C-alpha positions, 0 to 999 in steps of 0.5 A: 211950449215944451220942445221935443228933440224930435217928430215923427208921424210913425215910430217903429220900436223894435227893428228885428223881423217884423220891425224892419219889414214894417219900416221898409214898407213904412219909408216908400210913404210919404210919411216921416219914419223913425226905426228905433232898436236897443241894439244894433240890428241885425244882432245876436240878442234877439229872434232873428239870428243864426243864419237861416229860418224855414219858409213854408207854404202849407203852414200847419199852424193854420190855414189863414197863415197860407196867404201870408206865406204866398204873399212874403215869398213874392215881397222876398223876391222883390226885395232880392231884386232891388237890393241884389241879393239872395234872402230866400233859398227855395230847394224844397222842405220836408215834414216827417211824421213817424205815424206813431199818433197825431202830433201838435206844433205851435198851438195846432193839433194834428199838424202833419195832417192839416199841412197836407190838407191845406196844401191841397186846398190852397194848390200848393204843389207837394207829393207825399212819400213813403219811408222807402221812398223817403230813403231812396231821396234822402237816405240821412232821415231814419224814418221807421215803416209807419212813417210818412213825408210831405214834400213841399216844393217851394219850401226852403230857407230865408237868411235872417240877418240879411233880410233885416239888413237889407230892409233896414238898408233900403228904408234908410235909402227911401228916407227913413231915420234910424236911432240904435243901441237906445233902449226906450224906456217909456211910452206916454200918451201926449193928447193925440200923440205918443211921447217916447223917452230913449235915455235923454231923447224925447220923441214925438209920434203920431203913431208907434208899432211896438214890435219889441220882441221879448222886450214887449213885456217891459211896456205892459202891466203885470197881468198882460206880461204873463201872456207872453212867455220868453222861451230859450232855444238853442241852435246846433251846428254838427259836422257832417259825414262827407261820404254818406250824403250830400247835405248841400242838396237837402231840404229844409225839414221838420220832424214830429216824433211824439206827443210832447212839444219838445218831441221835434227837430227840425234842420237845414241843408249844409250852407258851407259843405261841412256842418249841418244846422239842427235845432229843437224847440223848448217851451220853458219860460224864461221870464225875460230876454236879458235872464236867458242864459247864452251859454250852452253847456257840454251837457246840453250838447250831450242830451241833444246828441242822445236824444234827438239825433241818435237813431234818427239822423245818419251822416253826421258826427257826433261833434257839435262845432258850434251852439247858438242861443236865441229865444221865441216870444210865445203867446197863450195859443201860439198865434200872432198878437196884433192890436192896440195897447190899452189907453193908447190907441195909436200904439200897435202892438205886435207879437208875430212869432211865437216859433213861426213868425220869420217866414211871414215877416215880409207880408206882415210888415207890407199890412201893418205898414198900410194898417199904420199910414192908411188905417186899414184894418187887420 
């Protein structure tokens, strides 16, 4: 009889946003649980680092996401209470529209109008501001006379590293085990179970959640790999002009100003009183996370200042104090992929990102855990 080094009821491969949340909720069950990651999360090689992530309730990507976002907010507060930490800040959030023409974001056409419509139908607290009202409240935003703004009262930001660390810590306290710095090389169907190989280790799992982010491509045949783009993103921290406005009191914000997906910027209030984090989005396929350039050139920084900051945002010095690279794993339609793997029905593949996943990760983790333990349909 073959002897396996270890056996578990459920194994989670990849402990980023969704993986850590699922592991936490799985740990509340009576099942034996293992979480595996190729690095030591929270780390700086995936999609869940960089100090902050926006959370919003009226989700313009699709009305079906609204309930997920609301549930996540409730779960974040429960996790905070259990761990004694502050993961979520809900000072408000603003969605700016230059008013020239409708624009798309994350596969959703007419993103601003849809956000407002969903907010009205789903009872999300908000108000609509014209450019003069916006200027009176937040003078840094240089919105033109045709512009408009959607202000959501309970939007805000999450601290991704703290969220991941806290959920993994709570999962371990509940009895889950972790195997870190251990890339998984192979998944093989073995009877009713899955054999996982990582280095010299062999692990037998009754069920597997494959939430490996961009590395999910390593487990897919060539035609399937092409359905997941790895898109390099750069986060910038700009020095503030302290006498212009109080950046610490600003909302999180998103601004679409043109038809191209990259005609877009977003940012956060100042968390340190000295800098403001800003970014745009890029959808160029880098093919694999291991191929990403982690360096940010002076030319990249200058281009960002010229195209995304100048003429749009006041109260910031033309000095970038720090730049950080992460990436999106983008699906064909920018919606989440949650399905069983071909020929391995007890492996649940999850790619819930496309640039708008972290805010939903708490509720997704809860649902995925129920699917893995109770067989709940997703």
